[in-house]
LOTOR-510545 format. One line per 5 residues: number of its first residue (from 1); for each residue x, y, z of C-alpha. Coordinates in Angstrom, 3 decimals. Layout:
REM residues N
NUM	X/Y/Z; ...
//
This chain:
REM residues 574
1	179.966/325.865/215.043; 178.585/322.872/216.642; 179.445/319.279/215.518; 176.820/316.284/216.102; 177.445/312.573/216.080
6	175.507/310.749/213.528; 172.313/309.495/213.906; 171.684/305.673/214.660; 170.712/303.927/210.839; 166.887/303.069/210.722
11	167.876/299.645/210.159; 170.546/299.609/213.556; 169.280/296.770/215.522; 171.232/297.836/218.514; 169.309/298.864/221.919
16	168.683/302.474/222.881; 168.331/303.156/226.784; 169.005/299.165/227.330; 165.330/298.281/226.169; 164.357/299.996/223.154
21	165.516/298.418/219.763; 164.879/300.495/217.064; 162.897/299.556/213.683; 162.136/301.385/210.427; 162.393/304.957/210.343
26	158.669/307.216/210.272; 159.453/310.387/209.946; 162.236/313.182/210.000; 162.376/316.772/210.735; 164.273/319.486/212.135
31	164.425/318.672/215.545; 164.899/314.916/215.314; 164.202/311.424/213.515; 161.611/309.395/214.429; 161.647/305.320/214.516
36	159.756/302.513/215.128; 160.633/300.534/218.073; 160.112/297.757/220.572; 160.229/297.670/223.878; 161.934/294.589/224.943
41	160.946/295.374/228.419; 157.032/295.879/228.355; 157.092/293.881/224.798; 155.341/296.770/223.062; 155.905/299.084/219.743
46	156.441/302.650/220.457; 157.810/305.477/218.928; 161.391/306.721/219.628; 162.177/310.665/218.586; 166.270/310.585/218.208
51	167.556/313.907/218.784; 171.717/314.556/217.929; 173.618/315.868/220.928; 176.052/318.176/220.235; 179.818/318.470/221.548
56	179.594/321.550/223.020; 175.774/320.947/224.850; 175.614/324.928/225.758; 175.652/325.838/221.833; 172.872/322.954/220.723
61	168.753/324.424/220.588; 168.086/320.629/220.062; 168.950/319.784/223.641; 167.369/322.435/224.970; 164.043/321.499/223.157
66	164.302/317.931/223.905; 164.409/318.627/227.581; 161.271/321.273/226.909; 159.514/318.294/225.445; 160.470/315.508/228.447
71	159.520/318.322/230.906; 156.598/319.125/229.272; 155.263/315.786/228.793; 155.724/314.304/232.356; 152.902/316.758/233.528
76	150.321/315.360/230.925; 148.221/312.845/230.646; 145.473/312.867/228.090; 144.136/310.764/225.535; 143.948/313.971/223.353
81	147.811/314.259/223.543; 150.486/311.763/222.333; 151.840/309.838/225.222; 155.534/310.134/226.242; 156.584/307.176/228.251
86	160.262/307.367/228.751; 163.410/309.814/228.266; 166.918/309.635/228.159; 170.658/310.269/226.784; 173.517/308.369/225.529
91	176.537/309.243/223.849; 175.520/311.195/220.699; 171.975/311.363/221.221; 169.059/312.573/223.590; 166.260/309.741/223.073
96	162.185/310.650/223.902; 160.080/307.503/223.666; 156.185/307.945/222.913; 153.239/305.828/222.215; 153.134/304.623/218.882
101	149.877/306.285/217.169; 148.943/304.786/213.850; 146.913/307.163/211.513; 147.777/310.417/209.788; 148.305/314.156/210.319
106	145.319/316.668/209.762; 147.474/318.371/207.519; 147.966/315.081/205.134; 144.022/314.522/205.571; 143.402/318.142/204.813
111	145.191/318.005/201.773; 143.232/314.452/200.404; 139.918/316.706/201.288; 139.105/313.455/203.640; 137.298/315.115/206.032
116	134.226/315.982/206.785; 133.151/319.093/208.549; 131.567/317.589/211.519; 135.155/315.639/211.399; 136.745/318.865/211.865
121	134.858/319.659/215.055; 135.759/316.170/216.204; 139.132/317.373/215.805; 138.697/320.752/217.369; 136.749/319.183/220.469
126	139.585/316.962/221.026; 142.386/319.335/220.890; 140.616/321.399/223.105; 140.073/319.193/225.638; 143.793/318.171/225.012
131	144.832/322.195/225.350; 142.739/322.583/228.670; 144.143/319.837/230.187; 147.808/321.284/229.648; 147.106/324.693/230.463
136	145.658/323.262/233.922; 149.099/321.896/234.321; 150.907/325.156/232.995; 151.818/324.327/229.876; 151.158/326.218/226.936
141	152.033/324.315/223.552; 152.839/327.237/221.277; 153.142/325.073/218.358; 149.861/323.949/217.433; 149.202/323.403/213.662
146	147.634/320.503/211.666; 151.123/319.127/211.148; 151.233/318.536/215.081; 148.051/316.523/215.013; 147.788/313.311/214.177
151	144.488/311.507/213.659; 144.451/308.027/214.810; 143.144/305.541/212.258; 141.439/303.890/214.608; 140.427/306.040/217.675
156	139.100/304.289/220.856; 136.477/307.276/221.454; 135.406/310.533/220.095; 137.445/312.116/222.759; 140.535/310.314/221.629
161	139.512/311.646/217.874; 142.862/313.389/217.501; 146.212/313.460/219.673; 148.346/316.691/219.641; 152.273/316.040/219.562
166	155.465/317.586/219.710; 155.621/319.828/222.958; 159.012/320.784/222.374; 159.022/324.576/222.173; 155.884/324.229/224.971
171	155.744/327.193/227.617; 156.312/325.915/230.885; 153.980/328.619/233.100; 156.860/328.024/236.121; 160.055/327.493/234.619
176	161.584/330.738/233.352; 165.049/328.788/232.599; 163.447/327.227/229.186; 160.677/329.670/228.432; 161.823/333.610/228.475
181	160.111/336.576/227.417; 161.266/337.545/223.863; 161.536/333.570/222.758; 159.974/333.500/219.447; 159.292/329.866/217.899
186	157.020/328.063/216.712; 155.346/328.028/213.540; 155.054/331.670/211.593; 151.360/330.756/210.316; 149.810/329.756/213.140
191	151.540/332.465/216.139; 149.327/334.735/217.948; 150.076/338.159/217.534; 151.802/338.342/221.151; 153.842/335.365/220.754
196	154.872/336.645/216.830; 156.581/339.681/218.829; 157.992/337.952/221.697; 155.732/339.082/224.239; 154.356/336.703/227.511
201	152.185/333.512/226.356; 149.389/332.038/228.111; 146.431/329.287/227.289; 144.965/332.108/224.778; 148.031/331.928/222.079
206	147.116/328.049/221.934; 143.509/329.102/221.272; 144.322/331.489/218.600; 146.033/328.950/216.410; 143.469/325.867/217.451
211	141.081/328.616/215.647; 143.278/329.058/212.901; 143.436/325.731/211.989; 139.668/325.040/212.643; 139.065/328.007/210.487
216	141.312/326.776/207.439; 140.079/323.219/207.619; 136.241/324.322/207.601; 137.404/327.451/204.642; 139.469/325.031/203.068
221	142.672/328.024/202.997; 144.869/329.654/205.558; 143.822/333.652/206.245; 147.063/334.282/207.057; 149.775/332.363/205.246
226	150.950/334.436/201.968; 153.312/333.454/199.151; 156.249/333.951/201.229; 157.590/334.738/205.118; 157.736/338.146/204.401
231	153.876/338.500/203.278; 152.613/335.834/206.119; 154.720/338.195/208.637; 152.494/341.025/207.191; 149.572/339.386/208.119
236	150.368/338.328/211.516; 148.076/340.578/214.083; 145.382/341.797/211.333; 141.993/341.551/211.762; 140.882/338.209/209.642
241	137.878/337.731/207.249; 135.122/336.372/208.372; 134.774/332.590/208.494; 130.884/333.419/207.259; 132.456/334.620/203.749
246	134.134/331.635/203.072; 131.235/329.067/204.724; 128.010/330.869/204.618; 126.517/327.060/205.492; 127.921/326.804/208.847
251	126.108/327.572/211.824; 126.281/331.310/212.888; 127.505/330.800/216.449; 130.433/327.871/215.083; 131.616/330.758/212.553
256	131.495/333.768/215.241; 133.265/331.524/217.959; 135.988/330.223/215.509; 136.163/334.669/214.113; 136.209/335.182/218.291
261	139.231/332.740/218.948; 141.533/334.426/216.266; 141.196/337.972/217.090; 144.364/339.988/217.351; 143.981/341.096/221.319
266	143.850/338.340/223.408; 141.516/339.450/226.010; 138.958/339.520/223.049; 139.584/336.062/222.254; 136.955/334.168/225.047
271	138.133/330.705/226.607; 139.268/327.227/225.232; 135.635/326.578/226.910; 134.023/328.801/225.198; 135.301/327.464/221.501
276	134.476/323.730/222.706; 130.955/325.084/223.814; 129.914/326.347/220.458; 132.017/323.259/218.140; 129.284/320.723/220.715
281	126.531/323.177/219.872; 127.187/322.794/216.120; 127.945/318.745/216.123; 124.489/317.582/214.738; 124.164/320.820/212.564
286	126.976/320.067/210.499; 127.760/317.729/207.318; 128.616/314.466/208.238; 128.677/312.960/204.289; 131.843/310.807/203.740
291	132.924/311.436/207.517; 135.734/309.266/208.632; 136.720/309.817/212.229; 135.036/308.418/215.093; 131.774/309.678/216.945
296	131.771/312.171/219.653; 130.210/311.343/222.711; 127.663/314.547/222.264; 126.508/313.531/218.719; 123.171/312.732/217.959
301	122.237/308.763/217.306; 124.549/306.919/214.713; 123.000/305.649/211.812; 123.798/303.657/208.579; 127.752/303.232/207.803
306	129.129/304.625/204.791; 131.174/302.627/202.832; 135.157/302.802/203.456; 137.381/305.092/201.171; 138.335/302.377/199.032
311	134.647/300.578/197.979; 134.136/304.558/197.242; 137.221/304.898/194.889; 136.146/301.442/193.466; 132.581/302.449/193.074
316	133.822/305.437/191.415; 135.881/303.752/188.816; 132.860/301.375/188.274; 130.245/303.878/187.018; 133.133/305.864/184.929
321	134.074/302.480/183.443; 130.478/301.664/182.929; 130.409/304.924/181.003; 132.978/304.333/179.117; 131.798/300.939/177.725
326	128.737/302.293/176.971; 129.694/305.465/175.111; 131.809/303.055/172.862; 129.686/300.506/172.327; 127.884/301.779/169.433
331	131.513/303.020/167.952; 132.840/299.104/168.020; 133.016/298.419/164.614; 134.889/301.421/163.473; 137.199/300.841/166.591
336	140.584/299.439/166.023; 141.122/295.834/167.199; 142.966/296.431/170.691; 140.127/299.318/171.800; 137.048/296.997/172.550
341	134.164/298.814/174.471; 134.990/295.872/177.223; 138.841/296.709/177.151; 138.030/300.371/177.449; 136.065/300.095/180.452
346	138.261/297.748/182.403; 140.912/300.275/181.849; 139.048/303.306/182.731; 137.947/301.295/185.892; 141.469/300.221/187.053
351	142.677/304.607/186.490; 139.800/305.899/187.848; 139.902/303.901/191.232; 143.531/304.656/191.382; 143.967/308.582/190.518
356	140.213/309.309/190.796; 140.359/313.088/189.196; 143.703/312.129/186.796; 141.903/308.837/185.439; 138.805/310.446/184.653
361	140.039/313.148/183.168; 142.008/310.853/181.051; 139.255/308.597/180.284; 137.341/311.156/178.981; 140.277/312.387/176.693
366	140.665/308.994/175.755; 137.015/308.610/174.663; 137.143/311.579/172.769; 139.833/310.880/170.653; 138.285/307.211/170.024
371	135.245/308.824/168.720; 137.309/310.806/166.438; 138.961/308.329/165.297; 135.636/306.238/164.596; 134.645/309.059/162.274
376	131.906/309.956/164.900; 133.012/313.884/165.302; 129.077/314.302/166.766; 129.143/312.498/169.185; 132.464/313.580/170.218
381	131.255/317.096/170.362; 128.244/316.145/172.399; 130.554/314.242/174.581; 132.750/317.347/175.118; 129.851/319.636/175.935
386	128.853/316.685/178.690; 132.030/316.437/180.559; 133.640/319.857/180.340; 131.788/321.503/182.836; 132.305/318.296/184.885
391	135.283/319.390/186.377; 135.002/323.020/187.350; 131.603/322.811/188.934; 132.166/319.416/190.786; 135.556/320.337/191.742
396	135.732/318.552/195.433; 133.397/315.845/194.371; 136.163/314.013/192.649; 134.898/310.366/193.538; 131.290/311.662/192.115
401	132.408/312.743/188.618; 130.713/309.998/186.544; 127.410/310.677/188.603; 125.570/312.762/185.998; 125.356/309.793/184.222
406	122.835/308.678/186.706; 120.422/311.056/185.615; 119.336/309.598/182.363; 119.492/306.432/183.290; 117.396/307.040/185.893
411	114.950/309.055/183.311; 114.761/306.126/181.021; 113.050/304.523/184.733; 110.984/307.319/184.988; 112.599/308.509/187.995
416	114.561/311.268/187.219; 113.202/313.395/189.873; 115.218/310.999/192.354; 118.859/312.294/191.035; 119.248/315.140/193.079
421	118.968/313.289/196.089; 121.999/311.376/194.906; 123.681/314.518/194.130; 123.167/315.773/197.890; 124.908/313.283/199.498
426	127.975/314.967/198.488; 130.175/316.760/201.163; 130.541/320.843/200.304; 127.662/322.383/199.454; 129.240/323.744/196.186
431	130.265/319.961/195.181; 126.109/319.601/195.784; 125.016/322.204/193.770; 127.468/321.409/191.070; 126.288/317.799/190.688
436	122.408/318.438/190.583; 123.104/320.960/188.032; 124.902/318.447/185.973; 122.722/316.304/186.178; 120.197/318.241/184.745
441	122.486/319.126/181.720; 123.340/315.479/181.201; 119.887/314.788/181.061; 118.956/317.789/178.382; 121.688/316.327/176.457
446	120.373/312.662/176.496; 116.727/313.289/175.590; 117.452/313.821/171.807; 120.169/311.598/171.891; 117.609/308.747/173.224
451	114.834/310.069/171.725; 113.240/309.863/175.065; 111.211/312.623/176.986; 112.760/311.788/180.315; 112.532/314.813/182.234
456	111.585/318.369/180.106; 111.855/317.684/176.180; 110.151/316.986/173.905; 110.709/313.429/173.267; 112.285/314.231/169.834
461	115.372/312.526/168.308; 118.025/313.818/166.757; 118.495/313.778/162.931; 120.101/310.263/162.057; 123.390/311.674/160.973
466	123.871/313.560/164.125; 126.590/311.451/165.090; 128.845/311.343/162.411; 128.508/315.241/161.589; 129.426/317.997/163.648
471	127.348/320.472/162.390; 123.962/318.696/163.390; 125.362/317.645/166.820; 125.859/321.461/167.353; 122.224/322.772/166.024
476	120.002/319.846/166.776; 121.293/318.782/169.947; 123.603/321.277/172.025; 121.714/324.342/170.598; 118.764/322.918/171.285
481	119.796/321.699/175.150; 120.538/325.718/175.752; 117.790/327.554/173.806; 114.910/325.303/174.345; 114.553/325.772/177.896
486	114.584/322.716/179.489; 118.288/323.591/180.611; 116.411/325.644/183.505; 116.082/322.354/185.355; 119.334/322.694/186.164
491	118.509/325.612/189.151; 116.223/323.444/190.936; 117.882/320.568/190.728; 121.007/322.038/192.018; 119.224/324.117/195.050
496	117.848/320.894/196.005; 120.899/319.116/196.043; 122.666/322.052/197.955; 120.204/322.301/200.483; 119.205/318.420/201.023
501	121.902/318.064/204.384; 120.707/321.438/205.968; 116.697/320.266/205.959; 116.989/316.163/206.485; 119.476/316.386/209.701
506	119.804/312.790/210.574; 118.958/313.804/213.792; 115.099/311.938/214.411; 113.303/309.609/212.368; 109.800/311.299/212.014
511	111.043/314.812/211.612; 113.310/313.371/209.121; 110.517/311.525/207.601; 108.311/314.864/207.247; 111.295/317.046/205.704
516	112.417/314.236/203.091; 108.728/314.252/202.149; 108.254/318.307/201.885; 112.049/318.607/200.218; 110.953/315.974/196.975
521	107.455/317.467/196.927; 108.583/320.813/196.498; 111.242/319.554/194.292; 108.314/317.860/191.876; 106.143/320.661/192.455
526	108.830/323.256/191.113; 109.488/320.704/188.127; 105.876/320.353/187.401; 105.234/324.413/187.189; 108.397/324.739/185.164
531	107.421/322.111/182.507; 103.999/323.749/182.266; 106.002/326.996/182.113; 107.483/325.471/178.917; 104.502/324.400/177.411
536	105.879/320.796/177.706; 104.065/317.305/178.613; 104.064/316.787/182.531; 107.571/315.144/182.830; 106.894/311.100/182.840
541	107.103/309.516/186.102; 106.741/312.686/188.404; 105.027/311.307/191.278; 107.075/308.095/191.330; 110.647/310.080/190.873
546	109.165/312.341/194.021; 108.607/309.096/195.887; 111.696/307.899/194.945; 113.853/311.162/195.980; 112.065/311.394/199.395
551	113.110/307.609/200.306; 116.579/308.797/199.282; 116.774/311.751/200.553; 115.425/310.168/204.363; 118.158/307.338/204.100
556	120.873/309.528/203.281; 120.042/311.423/206.436; 120.256/307.908/208.402; 124.242/307.979/207.280; 126.572/308.357/210.119
561	130.193/308.363/209.745; 132.219/305.565/208.363; 134.709/303.379/210.075; 138.430/304.331/210.016; 140.715/303.147/207.029
566	143.751/301.094/206.514; 144.811/303.400/203.531; 148.038/304.940/204.985; 150.236/303.596/207.532; 151.728/305.600/210.625
571	153.149/308.947/209.808; 154.289/311.903/212.569; 155.395/315.101/212.346; 158.092/315.607/214.877
//
């Protein structure tokens, strides 16, 4: 059993390799600990990976990994690869000095659902270029996975939108001393079949892993990873379900290229260049709503910026807080003294901005309880009916859960038809459809409460006692909303919101103007036909709402990627 010297403490001010002063610890893994450090010779910040050295080096795989990573990095010089500046050894440890990348790993961004589809393709193009560079120099990474992909906060260009790191298990084509047939290393869930079986690996092995990374990022789940390592091992080498089954909205050539890259037989996968070509072709055809990564040089023209994520969080909080204030305003006289509408609204803004989903749900439960305590079970029942479908129908639009409240507000201004253009800004097609349907639902519920015809309703107000009685609320608000036919509006609204980014692409001004006008006109036409079939009067402001919808649809199509955010500090997976 080998013994190791203890690692330096994160706050140890002593120099290593006679020039790097260690600072705070950035991350730790099975193969070393990474520190921020100051290069006192060149006056710059760097990252230093500290790898323990055993007393008997022949028993330490960490040393072999450190040597392999240093040798691989010495051959590479590419903006899509974390640069290694120096390597050395002192008693008790080896050191690998690399550039300091401030950003987050692809795995962290995926967990936060923080990437648009175009962001994923930008990352894929950066990784494809980095792997092509490595393969040309005889280096096969063998451990391409989201944890080994850093996305800088401030990429200098689209070509550096992501950086591949950790070449510690890389295969060096001309150095069999470090990599032998039968050497099974890497991460099982991302291993190509030949790698898992210990057979010879080549560029197609990395292509398979890159295909899995892109598949997982676009589909939202990993097609190989099972509930246990044994279950994962059984799936390695199987034919994976086509990506189009999970994402039918993706360009067919893109889905086919990723499916090809993850075929079990290396000879059938094509090349990294083939996959890169498909990514380039699909760049302008996929969504970029909420995109946070620098544009790729081959993308179309950039238009208006998207608000940063902190601004979006604040907007979500303000929307939820405003809704809470409005709901409680009519019950102020019966609420406990501290529970004023303004105070409740302010607390809602805070919790939703900090915790979008959990805060929104907590605020909804609090409003429901407040209405019950105020002796308004009817109002509480209507509120419950409004908010209950939000989480399941708009699960991926957590910053937009209060957006359906905009539908009745627009309806009061005779602009209800513009709402699907707002719902169409969500990133995922399922979120767009869900928000579109929810807007129609909230609008239909609001009509008897407001006593105004804002969409397809009759404009008749519910009985005066509906708010204090659960039965009147159920019969004259909820039952009427479900059986009166107006809820059919949810179908065209959901469809229109879901299709909007596919109709208005944001590529060229004239085609986008025509597409936005046709989209809004078709929506207004369907709404008018639906009202006629239900025997209802034409919805107020149908033409005005269509004009507003066209303007919002066109403006939304001109939105390009947002700038980088400063929400998270540097993190690295060693």
